[in-house]
N, CA, C and O of each residue as an XYZ file, in Angstrom:
724
protein
N    -161.844   -124.109    -12.764
C    -161.318   -125.326    -12.550
C    -159.806   -125.605    -12.672
O    -159.223   -124.652    -13.188
N    -159.076   -126.544    -12.374
C    -157.755   -126.344    -12.294
C    -157.399   -127.857    -13.313
O    -158.322   -128.640    -13.537
N    -156.316   -128.061    -13.733
C    -155.789   -129.315    -14.037
C    -154.680   -129.656    -13.479
O    -153.739   -128.861    -13.465
N    -154.567   -131.151    -12.803
C    -153.619   -131.380    -11.624
C    -152.957   -132.462    -12.213
O    -153.643   -133.472    -12.370
N    -151.740   -132.500    -12.592
C    -150.971   -133.699    -13.072
C    -149.939   -134.249    -12.305
O    -148.863   -133.726    -12.015
N    -150.482   -135.642    -11.927
C    -149.784   -136.725    -11.186
C    -148.791   -137.487    -11.694
O    -148.999   -138.381    -12.515
N    -147.358   -137.104    -11.120
C    -146.249   -138.182    -12.348
C    -145.863   -138.703    -11.375
O    -145.542   -138.077    -10.365
N    -145.830   -139.693    -11.468
C    -145.195   -141.069    -11.011
C    -143.706   -141.619    -11.510
O    -143.783   -142.404    -12.455
N    -142.656   -141.396    -11.133
C    -141.635   -142.411    -11.813
C    -141.277   -143.511    -11.268
O    -141.015   -143.800    -10.101
N    -141.292   -144.325    -12.588
C    -141.404   -145.726    -12.549
C    -140.133   -145.921    -11.264
O    -139.275   -145.263    -10.674
N    -140.637   -147.133    -11.323
C    -140.088   -148.010    -10.144
C    -138.352   -148.287    -10.317
O    -137.873   -147.843    -11.360
N    -137.352   -149.025     -9.311
C    -136.209   -149.345     -9.855
C    -136.062   -150.503    -10.721
O    -136.825   -151.460    -10.854
N    -134.845   -150.232    -11.344
C    -134.489   -151.226    -12.067
C    -133.051   -151.419    -11.870
O    -132.344   -150.511    -11.432
N    -132.493   -152.833    -12.250
C    -131.234   -152.885    -12.166
C    -130.144   -151.835    -12.584
O    -129.170   -151.420    -11.957
N    -130.553   -151.574    -13.681
C    -129.943   -149.968    -14.136
C    -129.873   -148.883    -13.323
O    -128.800   -148.317    -13.114
N    -131.090   -148.466    -12.751
C    -131.324   -147.285    -11.803
C    -130.468   -147.764    -10.654
O    -129.647   -146.971    -10.193
N    -130.550   -148.730    -10.248
C    -129.504   -149.448     -8.566
C    -128.172   -149.416     -9.412
O    -127.315   -148.990     -8.638
N    -127.910   -149.531     -9.974
C    -126.257   -149.449    -10.589
C    -125.881   -148.135    -11.172
O    -124.727   -148.050    -11.594
N    -126.692   -147.043    -11.275
C    -126.340   -145.538    -11.384
C    -126.262   -145.720    -13.299
O    -125.951   -144.624    -13.766
N    -126.400   -146.453    -14.066
C    -126.571   -146.506    -15.316
C    -127.661   -145.591    -16.384
O    -128.833   -145.941    -16.532
N    -127.175   -144.603    -16.955
C    -128.171   -143.917    -17.666
C    -128.977   -145.026    -18.662
O    -128.573   -145.937    -19.384
N    -130.456   -144.440    -18.305
C    -131.185   -145.609    -18.894
C    -132.511   -144.773    -19.450
O    -133.414   -144.255    -18.792
N    -132.315   -144.823    -20.890
C    -133.238   -143.653    -21.763
C    -134.402   -144.899    -22.796
O    -135.456   -145.285    -22.290
N    -134.056   -145.268    -23.925
C    -134.933   -145.890    -24.278
C    -134.403   -147.585    -24.195
O    -135.122   -148.298    -24.895
N    -133.557   -148.159    -23.649
C    -133.260   -149.209    -23.583
C    -134.337   -149.620    -22.567
O    -134.514   -148.995    -21.521
N    -135.272   -151.044    -23.040
C    -136.296   -151.635    -22.480
C    -135.604   -152.162    -21.116
O    -135.020   -153.244    -21.181
N    -135.624   -151.655    -20.215
C    -135.040   -152.472    -19.105
C    -136.060   -152.425    -18.161
O    -136.620   -151.364    -17.882
N    -136.399   -153.679    -17.554
C    -137.528   -153.841    -16.595
C    -137.051   -153.715    -15.062
O    -135.947   -153.743    -14.519
N    -138.384   -153.563    -14.605
C    -138.503   -153.314    -13.039
C    -137.822   -154.666    -12.287
O    -137.930   -155.826    -12.686
N    -137.111   -154.212    -11.122
C    -136.562   -155.505    -10.558
C    -137.631   -155.448     -9.420
O    -138.473   -154.562     -9.274
N    -137.407   -156.788     -8.476
C    -138.038   -156.538     -7.548
C    -138.363   -155.436     -6.416
O    -139.515   -155.343     -5.991
N    -137.574   -154.796     -6.046
C    -137.442   -153.124     -5.356
C    -138.374   -152.452     -6.162
O    -139.290   -151.836     -5.616
N    -138.264   -152.486     -7.443
C    -139.353   -151.459     -8.295
C    -140.479   -151.825     -8.863
O    -140.963   -151.053     -9.691
N    -141.207   -153.160     -8.539
C    -141.924   -153.627     -8.172
C    -142.488   -153.017     -6.766
O    -143.445   -152.243     -6.729
N    -141.959   -153.347     -5.916
C    -142.393   -153.316     -4.704
C    -142.778   -151.436     -4.526
O    -143.697   -151.019     -3.822
N    -141.909   -150.613     -5.276
C    -142.234   -149.236     -5.208
C    -143.800   -148.957     -5.893
O    -144.805   -148.291     -5.641
N    -143.375   -149.793     -6.788
C    -144.925   -149.581     -7.559
C    -146.141   -149.455     -6.949
O    -147.043   -148.649     -7.179
N    -146.031   -150.841     -5.692
C    -147.239   -151.589     -4.867
C    -147.125   -150.116     -4.025
O    -148.086   -149.370     -4.218
N    -146.222   -149.682     -3.249
C    -146.393   -149.001     -2.270
C    -146.774   -147.798     -2.706
O    -147.312   -147.289     -1.723
N    -146.841   -146.621     -4.077
C    -147.601   -145.776     -4.156
C    -148.946   -145.944     -4.743
O    -149.624   -144.998     -5.143
N    -149.256   -147.009     -4.773
C    -150.471   -147.372     -5.336
C    -151.704   -146.944     -4.083
O    -152.793   -146.566     -4.514
N    -151.492   -147.017     -2.493
C    -152.415   -146.394     -1.774
C    -152.946   -144.976     -2.032
O    -154.133   -144.650     -2.027
N    -151.998   -144.268     -2.234
C    -151.998   -142.720     -2.545
C    -152.818   -142.365     -4.016
O    -153.367   -141.314     -4.348
N    -152.684   -143.626     -4.741
C    -153.299   -143.505     -6.121
C    -154.821   -143.937     -6.111
O    -155.737   -143.177     -6.426
N    -154.979   -145.241     -5.715
C    -156.530   -145.790     -5.564
C    -157.123   -144.952     -5.064
O    -158.327   -145.112     -5.262
N    -156.819   -143.785     -4.280
C    -157.856   -142.898     -3.896
C    -158.329   -142.160     -4.366
O    -159.248   -141.655     -3.721
N    -158.052   -141.591     -5.769
C    -158.264   -140.652     -6.426
C    -158.685   -140.995     -7.490
O    -158.199   -141.987     -8.033
N    -159.618   -140.335     -8.033
C    -160.195   -140.958     -9.562
C    -159.495   -139.706    -10.631
O    -159.528   -138.493    -10.427
N    -159.080   -140.184    -11.416
C    -158.406   -139.821    -12.640
C    -158.916   -139.823    -13.761
O    -159.438   -140.837    -14.224
N    -158.836   -138.288    -14.622
C    -159.649   -138.593    -15.852
C    -159.159   -139.101    -17.174
O    -159.767   -139.303    -18.225
N    -157.487   -139.305    -16.738
C    -156.887   -139.960    -17.894
C    -155.737   -140.540    -17.095
O    -155.337   -139.889    -16.130
N    -155.094   -141.831    -17.431
C    -154.125   -142.163    -16.752
C    -153.189   -142.820    -17.885
O    -153.570   -143.886    -18.368
N    -151.932   -142.222    -18.357
C    -150.841   -142.205    -18.985
C    -149.890   -143.117    -18.843
O    -149.735   -143.495    -17.681
N    -149.148   -143.633    -19.708
C    -147.870   -144.520    -19.167
C    -146.826   -144.014    -20.324
O    -147.218   -143.576    -21.405
N    -145.766   -144.104    -20.044
C    -144.467   -144.356    -21.243
C    -144.271   -145.578    -22.154
O    -143.947   -146.675    -21.700
N    -144.398   -145.435    -22.944
C    -144.489   -147.286    -23.645
C    -143.140   -148.423    -23.157
O    -142.880   -149.568    -23.527
N    -142.485   -147.514    -22.187
C    -141.285   -148.714    -21.942
C    -141.788   -149.324    -20.937
O    -142.582   -148.763    -20.183
N    -141.385   -150.605    -20.778
C    -141.740   -151.223    -20.097
C    -141.606   -151.087    -18.724
O    -142.587   -151.610    -18.197
N    -140.879   -150.647    -17.938
C    -140.451   -149.913    -16.552
C    -141.768   -149.123    -16.459
O    -142.693   -149.635    -15.828
N    -141.907   -148.085    -16.953
C    -143.099   -146.901    -16.662
C    -144.540   -147.853    -16.765
O    -145.420   -147.903    -15.906
N    -144.517   -148.354    -17.656
C    -145.983   -149.201    -17.868
C    -146.058   -150.607    -16.843
O    -147.179   -150.972    -16.488
N    -145.011   -151.275    -16.445
C    -145.201   -152.045    -15.178
C    -145.777   -151.332    -14.211
O    -146.838   -151.642    -13.668
N    -144.948   -150.123    -13.897
C    -145.296   -149.281    -12.526
C    -146.683   -149.137    -12.525
O    -147.312   -149.600    -11.574
N    -147.433   -148.402    -13.706
C    -148.798   -148.228    -13.935
C    -149.603   -149.060    -13.607
O    -150.411   -148.745    -12.733
N    -149.659   -150.490    -14.235
C    -150.061   -151.637    -13.808
C    -150.141   -152.048    -12.282
O    -151.111   -152.543    -11.709
N    -149.379   -151.853    -11.957
C    -148.429   -152.692    -10.327
C    -149.592   -151.818     -9.571
O    -150.497   -152.441     -9.016
N    -149.583   -150.084     -9.533
C    -149.629   -149.030     -8.702
C    -151.441   -148.711     -9.033
O    -152.222   -148.410     -8.130
N    -151.801   -148.840    -10.339
C    -153.112   -148.530    -10.274
C    -154.052   -149.057    -11.257
O    -155.248   -148.982    -10.977
N    -153.657   -149.638    -12.492
C    -154.401   -150.173    -13.280
C    -153.875   -150.151    -15.081
O    -152.784   -149.711    -15.444
N    -154.492   -150.488    -15.628
C    -154.038   -150.500    -17.109
C    -154.086   -148.685    -17.740
O    -155.123   -148.043    -17.899
N    -152.696   -148.189    -18.002
C    -152.919   -147.235    -18.674
C    -153.102   -147.172    -20.446
O    -153.240   -148.154    -21.176
N    -153.053   -145.581    -20.914
C    -152.875   -145.324    -22.122
C    -151.584   -145.341    -22.372
O    -151.126   -144.287    -21.930
N    -150.766   -145.971    -22.841
C    -149.292   -146.119    -23.594
C    -149.197   -144.952    -24.363
O    -150.172   -144.717    -25.078
N    -147.983   -143.927    -24.400
C    -147.618   -143.197    -25.295
C    -146.158   -142.935    -25.045
O    -145.545   -142.725    -23.998
N    -145.704   -143.020    -26.532
C    -144.225   -142.633    -26.671
C    -143.529   -141.670    -26.319
O    -142.309   -141.572    -26.191
N    -144.753   -140.590    -26.086
C    -144.024   -138.933    -25.843
C    -143.817   -138.909    -24.723
O    -142.985   -138.020    -24.540
N    -144.120   -139.437    -23.679
C    -143.362   -139.231    -22.062
C    -142.497   -140.403    -21.969
O    -142.816   -141.114    -21.016
N    -141.614   -140.790    -22.572
C    -140.552   -141.685    -22.463
C    -139.392   -140.913    -22.126
O    -139.335   -139.691    -22.269
N    -138.333   -141.736    -21.613
C    -137.403   -140.914    -21.077
C    -136.083   -140.409    -22.114
O    -136.079   -140.842    -23.266
N    -135.087   -139.576    -21.703
C    -134.717   -139.035    -23.147
C    -134.014   -140.111    -23.722
O    -134.006   -141.195    -23.140
N    -133.374   -139.939    -24.878
C    -132.484   -140.817    -25.529
C    -131.406   -140.626    -25.553
O    -130.930   -139.744    -26.268
N    -130.598   -141.488    -24.682
C    -129.065   -141.108    -24.025
C    -128.231   -141.860    -25.391
O    -127.021   -141.995    -25.208
N    -128.724   -142.306    -26.604
C    -127.629   -142.571    -27.829
C    -126.711   -143.613    -27.129
O    -126.902   -144.571    -26.380
N    -125.471   -142.925    -27.780
C    -124.397   -143.836    -27.468
C    -123.878   -143.798    -25.764
O    -122.883   -144.397    -25.356
N    -124.852   -142.905    -24.851
C    -124.497   -142.718    -23.498
C    -125.007   -143.870    -22.944
O    -124.424   -144.326    -21.961
N    -126.320   -144.629    -23.530
C    -126.738   -145.757    -22.930
C    -126.477   -146.815    -22.455
O    -126.157   -147.712    -23.235
N    -126.522   -147.104    -20.944
C    -125.991   -148.027    -19.962
C    -124.386   -147.382    -19.389
O    -123.537   -148.052    -18.800
N    -124.307   -146.260    -19.669
C    -122.622   -145.749    -18.953
C    -123.367   -145.282    -17.708
O    -124.544   -144.927    -17.637
N    -122.422   -145.355    -16.703
C    -122.536   -144.611    -15.393
C    -121.833   -143.474    -15.386
O    -120.931   -143.133    -16.150
N    -122.432   -142.749    -14.221
C    -122.061   -141.184    -14.417
C    -120.201   -141.145    -14.600
O    -119.519   -140.377    -15.279
N    -119.734   -142.405    -13.618
C    -118.384   -141.960    -13.624
C    -117.706   -142.776    -15.041
O    -116.487   -142.894    -15.164
N    -118.500   -143.206    -15.875
C    -117.723   -143.447    -17.174
C    -118.127   -142.554    -18.041
O    -117.799   -142.804    -19.200
N    -118.915   -141.302    -17.818
C    -119.144   -139.878    -18.717
C    -117.561   -139.180    -18.523
O    -116.725   -139.220    -17.620
N    -117.623   -138.618    -19.687
C    -116.223   -137.697    -19.663
C    -116.838   -136.414    -18.949
O    -118.031   -136.243    -19.199
N    -116.445   -135.799    -18.393
C    -116.828   -134.434    -17.445
C    -117.526   -133.321    -18.129
O    -118.303   -132.494    -17.650
N    -117.023   -133.489    -19.555
C    -118.112   -132.238    -20.456
C    -119.465   -132.774    -20.726
O    -120.401   -131.980    -20.824
N    -119.684   -134.245    -20.875
C    -120.800   -134.759    -20.832
C    -121.423   -134.667    -19.546
O    -122.612   -134.356    -19.602
N    -120.975   -134.841    -18.470
C    -121.667   -134.800    -17.177
C    -121.816   -133.241    -16.634
O    -122.867   -133.020    -16.032
N    -120.859   -132.092    -16.777
C    -121.368   -130.610    -17.100
C    -122.841   -130.147    -17.871
O    -123.645   -129.250    -17.616
N    -122.798   -131.075    -18.806
C    -123.982   -130.370    -19.822
C    -125.340   -131.312    -19.403
O    -126.426   -130.951    -19.855
N    -125.261   -132.716    -18.398
C    -125.918   -133.477    -17.884
C    -126.808   -132.383    -16.761
O    -127.979   -132.010    -16.833
N    -125.852   -132.089    -15.834
C    -126.043   -130.754    -15.009
C    -126.888   -129.844    -15.319
O    -128.008   -129.731    -14.822
N    -126.368   -129.090    -16.216
C    -126.709   -128.024    -17.097
C    -128.596   -128.232    -17.334
O    -129.559   -127.543    -16.996
N    -128.445   -129.544    -18.081
C    -129.848   -129.791    -18.726
C    -130.126   -129.223    -19.776
O    -129.910   -129.709    -20.886
N    -130.569   -128.274    -19.593
C    -131.270   -127.417    -20.865
C    -129.938   -127.280    -22.291
O    -128.751   -127.031    -22.076
N    -130.395   -127.456    -23.323
C    -128.941   -127.658    -24.566
C    -128.479   -128.716    -24.293
O    -127.329   -128.662    -24.730
N    -128.648   -129.760    -23.798
C    -128.011   -131.021    -23.617
C    -128.331   -131.711    -24.867
O    -129.423   -131.472    -25.383
N    -127.338   -132.727    -25.553
C    -127.964   -133.003    -26.898
C    -127.242   -134.836    -26.471
O    -126.039   -134.843    -26.211
N    -127.544   -135.402    -26.452
C    -126.949   -136.985    -26.283
C    -126.461   -137.203    -27.795
O    -127.077   -136.688    -28.728
N    -125.399   -137.939    -27.971
C    -124.448   -138.260    -28.825
C    -125.373   -139.314    -29.268
O    -125.701   -140.146    -28.423
N    -125.903   -139.422    -30.602
C    -126.366   -140.488    -31.491
C    -128.103   -140.840    -30.567
O    -128.797   -141.856    -30.529
N    -128.280   -139.419    -29.923
C    -129.749   -139.768    -29.217
C    -130.462   -138.421    -29.326
O    -130.235   -137.748    -30.332
N    -131.152   -138.042    -28.560
C    -132.185   -136.556    -28.648
C    -131.530   -135.710    -27.955
O    -130.673   -136.123    -27.173
N    -131.822   -134.170    -28.106
C    -131.793   -133.089    -27.519
C    -132.846   -133.076    -26.693
O    -133.960   -133.471    -27.036
N    -132.514   -132.537    -25.336
C    -133.446   -131.644    -24.303
C    -134.830   -131.272    -25.075
O    -135.947   -131.640    -24.712
N    -134.559   -130.532    -26.121
C    -135.534   -129.426    -26.692
C    -136.191   -130.499    -27.214
O    -137.317   -130.433    -26.723
N    -136.130   -131.502    -27.968
C    -136.948   -132.627    -28.660
C    -137.600   -133.328    -27.342
O    -138.829   -133.318    -27.406
N    -137.147   -133.857    -26.315
C    -137.794   -134.507    -25.509
C    -138.865   -133.558    -24.910
O    -139.882   -134.047    -24.419
N    -138.654   -132.114    -24.937
C    -139.522   -130.787    -24.073
C    -140.938   -130.698    -25.290
O    -142.137   -130.612    -25.027
N    -140.286   -130.754    -26.602
C    -141.137   -130.763    -27.534
C    -142.621   -132.262    -27.656
O    -143.845   -132.133    -27.621
N    -141.909   -133.307    -27.772
C    -142.910   -134.447    -27.141
C    -143.581   -134.322    -25.768
O    -144.710   -134.786    -25.610
N    -142.961   -133.744    -24.822
C    -143.496   -134.290    -23.950
C    -144.938   -133.140    -23.645
O    -145.986   -133.617    -23.210
N    -144.812   -131.631    -23.932
C    -145.413   -130.760    -24.007
C    -146.787   -130.845    -24.969
O    -147.934   -130.454    -24.753
N    -146.130   -131.580    -26.225
C    -147.189   -132.079    -26.968
C    -148.563   -132.494    -26.302
O    -149.686   -131.989    -26.299
N    -147.854   -133.931    -25.590
C    -149.240   -134.759    -24.984
C    -149.422   -133.991    -23.744
O    -150.212   -134.589    -23.015
N    -148.991   -132.882    -23.218
C    -149.499   -132.395    -22.011
C    -150.593   -131.425    -22.501
O    -151.546   -131.271    -21.738
N    -150.591   -130.910    -23.388
C    -151.320   -129.586    -24.085
C    -152.574   -130.342    -24.450
O    -153.615   -129.693    -24.352
N    -152.694   -131.925    -24.959
C    -154.206   -132.139    -25.009
C    -154.540   -132.272    -23.767
O    -155.726   -132.599    -23.824
N    -154.208   -132.220    -22.587
C    -154.801   -132.484    -21.331
C    -155.871   -131.255    -21.320
O    -155.735   -130.203    -21.945
N    -157.129   -131.663    -20.350
C    -158.068   -130.609    -19.989
C    -158.067   -130.762    -18.617
O    -157.458   -131.601    -17.954
N    -158.848   -129.822    -18.225
C    -159.050   -129.709    -16.691
C    -159.704   -131.128    -15.556
O    -160.690   -131.817    -15.818
N    -158.981   -131.233    -14.535
C    -159.236   -132.568    -13.729
C    -157.795   -133.162    -13.396
O    -156.766   -132.579    -13.739
N    -157.801   -134.470    -12.642
C    -157.126   -135.065    -12.331
C    -156.441   -135.697    -13.460
O    -157.202   -136.206    -14.284
N    -154.803   -135.815    -13.770
C    -154.408   -136.790    -14.965
C    -153.209   -137.436    -14.087
O    -152.647   -137.023    -13.072
N    -153.015   -138.721    -14.939
C    -151.841   -139.490    -13.840
C    -151.140   -139.994    -15.005
O    -151.602   -140.640    -15.946
N    -149.735   -139.526    -14.758
C    -148.565   -139.997    -16.010
C    -147.625   -140.951    -14.945
O    -147.323   -140.725    -13.773
N    -147.254   -142.223    -15.913
C    -146.259   -143.063    -15.302
C    -145.421   -142.616    -16.280
O    -145.722   -142.691    -17.471
N    -144.168   -142.056    -15.791
C    -142.726   -141.979    -16.684
C    -141.245   -142.015    -16.240
O    -140.677   -142.990    -15.749
N    -140.719   -140.825    -16.483
C    -139.145   -141.349    -16.204
C    -138.544   -140.145    -15.264
O    -139.152   -139.078    -15.177
N    -137.456   -140.354    -14.644
C    -136.720   -139.040    -14.273
C    -136.716   -137.800    -14.882
O    -137.338   -136.793    -14.543
N    -135.855   -137.984    -15.940
C    -135.877   -137.329    -17.152
C    -136.984   -136.081    -17.459
O    -136.814   -134.874    -17.627
N    -138.237   -136.963    -17.452
C    -139.406   -136.021    -18.101
C    -139.500   -135.385    -16.784
O    -139.332   -134.172    -16.906
N    -139.714   -135.760    -15.517
C    -140.134   -135.005    -14.461
C    -139.012   -133.790    -14.065
O    -139.296   -132.670    -13.641
N    -137.896   -134.239    -14.280
C    -137.067   -132.861    -14.183
C    -137.378   -132.128    -15.200
O    -137.109   -130.939    -15.031
N    -137.752   -132.340    -15.999
C    -137.738   -131.183    -17.346
C    -138.854   -130.605    -17.166
O    -138.645   -129.400    -17.299
N    -140.141   -130.832    -16.892
C    -141.320   -130.185    -16.013
C    -140.656   -129.436    -14.507
O    -140.974   -128.271    -14.266
N    -139.935   -130.026    -13.757
C    -139.580   -129.137    -12.717
C    -138.920   -128.087    -13.082
O    -139.488   -127.020    -12.848
N    -137.961   -128.042    -13.553
C    -137.094   -127.233    -14.121
C    -138.193   -126.109    -14.948
O    -138.007   -124.896    -14.844
N    -138.955   -126.486    -15.491
C    -139.834   -125.229    -16.331
C    -140.328   -124.160    -15.066
O    -140.327   -122.930    -15.125
N    -140.784   -125.091    -13.815
C    -140.838   -124.202    -12.797
C    -140.083   -123.569    -11.359
O    -140.394   -123.008    -10.309
N    -138.641   -124.174    -12.234
C    -137.626   -123.439    -11.497
C    -137.509   -124.526    -10.416
O    -137.170   -123.804     -9.478
N    -137.546   -125.469    -10.027
C    -137.942   -126.168     -9.246
C    -136.782   -127.654     -9.210
O    -136.991   -128.755     -8.702
N    -135.652   -127.192     -9.891
C    -134.619   -128.936    -10.074
C    -134.509   -129.173     -9.113
O    -134.054   -128.484     -8.199
N    -135.042   -130.575     -9.101
C    -134.530   -131.523     -8.369
C    -134.834   -132.984     -8.258
O    -135.930   -133.298     -8.722
N    -133.984   -134.117     -7.660
C    -133.832   -135.421     -8.352
C    -135.171   -135.883     -7.705
O    -135.614   -135.316     -6.707
N    -135.913   -137.114     -8.410
C    -136.999   -137.710     -8.312
C    -136.647   -139.148     -8.225
O    -136.415   -139.800     -9.243
N    -136.587   -139.823     -6.655
C    -136.079   -141.173     -6.367
C    -137.291   -142.122     -7.334
O    -138.479   -141.800     -7.322
N    -136.855   -143.115     -8.009
C    -137.966   -144.255     -8.487
C    -138.683   -144.590     -7.511
O    -138.361   -144.656     -6.325
N    -139.839   -144.846     -8.083
C    -141.556   -144.885     -7.271
C    -141.799   -143.822     -6.457
O    -142.415   -144.067     -5.420
N    -141.326   -142.235     -6.762
C    -141.738   -141.209     -6.281
C    -142.833   -140.500     -7.045
O    -142.968   -140.629     -8.262
N    -143.753   -139.606     -6.143
C    -144.540   -139.296     -6.938
C    -144.845   -137.722     -6.631
O    -144.888   -137.279     -5.484
N    -145.036   -136.997     -7.708
C    -144.947   -135.365     -7.960
C    -146.348   -135.065     -8.373
O    -147.047   -135.700     -9.162
N    -146.676   -133.842     -7.612
C    -148.175   -133.462     -8.221
C    -147.874   -132.051     -8.548
O    -147.427   -131.277     -7.701
N    -148.149   -131.663     -9.942
C    -148.165   -130.230    -10.193
C    -149.326   -130.061    -10.831
O    -149.825   -130.908    -11.573
N    -150.058   -128.396    -10.440
C    -151.209   -127.918    -10.629
C    -150.980   -126.818    -11.578
O    -150.215   -125.893    -11.304
N    -151.661   -126.902    -12.751
C    -152.047   -125.959    -13.912
C    -153.505   -125.042    -13.640
O    -154.626   -125.484    -13.388
N    -153.045   -123.565    -13.792
C    -154.301   -122.756    -13.807
C    -155.405   -123.303    -14.563
O    -155.132   -124.415    -15.015
N    -156.473   -122.918    -14.825
C    -157.730   -123.186    -15.564
C    -157.121   -122.903    -17.263
O    -157.337   -123.745    -18.134
N    -156.479   -121.827    -17.508
C    -156.542   -121.116    -18.851
C    -155.209   -121.667    -19.290
O    -155.071   -121.969    -20.475
N    -154.098   -121.842    -18.340
C    -152.965   -122.618    -18.350
C    -152.437   -123.749    -19.418
O    -153.150   -124.732    -19.619
N    -151.376   -123.625    -19.994
C    -151.258   -124.797    -20.826
C    -149.599   -124.965    -20.831
O    -148.905   -123.949    -20.855
N    -148.955   -126.371    -20.805
C    -147.912   -126.743    -20.543
C    -147.029   -125.516    -21.191
O    -145.960   -125.271    -20.633
N    -147.403   -124.733    -22.326
C    -146.711   -123.736    -23.040
C    -146.353   -122.103    -22.343
O    -145.686   -121.118    -22.659
N    -147.533   -122.674    -20.859
C    -147.379   -121.355    -20.460
C    -146.698   -121.606    -18.495
O    -147.308   -121.144    -17.530
N    -145.796   -122.159    -18.421
C    -145.262   -123.027    -17.140
C    -145.473   -122.199    -16.066
O    -145.924   -122.651    -15.014
N    -145.157   -120.847    -16.230
C    -145.399   -119.789    -14.886
C    -146.211   -120.022    -14.158
O    -146.085   -119.774    -12.959
N    -147.196   -120.523    -14.632
C    -148.840   -120.403    -13.859
C    -148.546   -122.337    -12.853
O    -149.275   -122.966    -12.086
N    -147.545   -122.541    -13.266
C    -147.423   -124.304    -12.425
C    -147.409   -124.064    -11.045
O    -147.020   -122.961    -10.660
N    -147.863   -125.137    -10.018
C    -147.691   -124.783     -8.854
C    -146.791   -126.456     -8.330
O    -147.209   -127.352     -9.063
N    -145.904   -126.907     -7.463
C    -145.940   -127.926     -7.598
C    -146.573   -128.340     -6.059
O    -146.440   -127.489     -5.180
N    -147.277   -129.659     -5.704
C    -147.481   -129.739     -4.322
C    -146.654   -131.284     -3.813
O    -146.663   -131.628     -2.631
């Protein structure tokens, strides 16, 4: 038996539309974000999930409710805490911060958290998952973290779905066994 992880990035907010860094600020979905959540619903409703999780931030939990139903809310799948960078646009960041965000691993948000801290909490939750299909409504940084673990770094747009498969004995601490569909 395998474990499949269905990851949905929350729908658009006014901050994501404006290109603002949005970590732990609890920004709500805009109309386009609500439409994106409803659009992914058709693909999810045909599937049975063992568990349905969501970040505790409003934009992810609302996406879950619109796209599938009531989730188990868990702060471990929150976005990175951007600290003092929260709300800034890419152009408002120094070149050094931009380069560090592109490199991702080793990034530490001033007054926020490190990628290593985020990785620890995300893998803690994923380590609890057993065989079957699991649905997680989360954020771009969390999805990027998991994709990078598989050497598949790419941008995931708001409202997008990514499916990761883990081999039977694999756990998130052994990511070399993951594949993306």
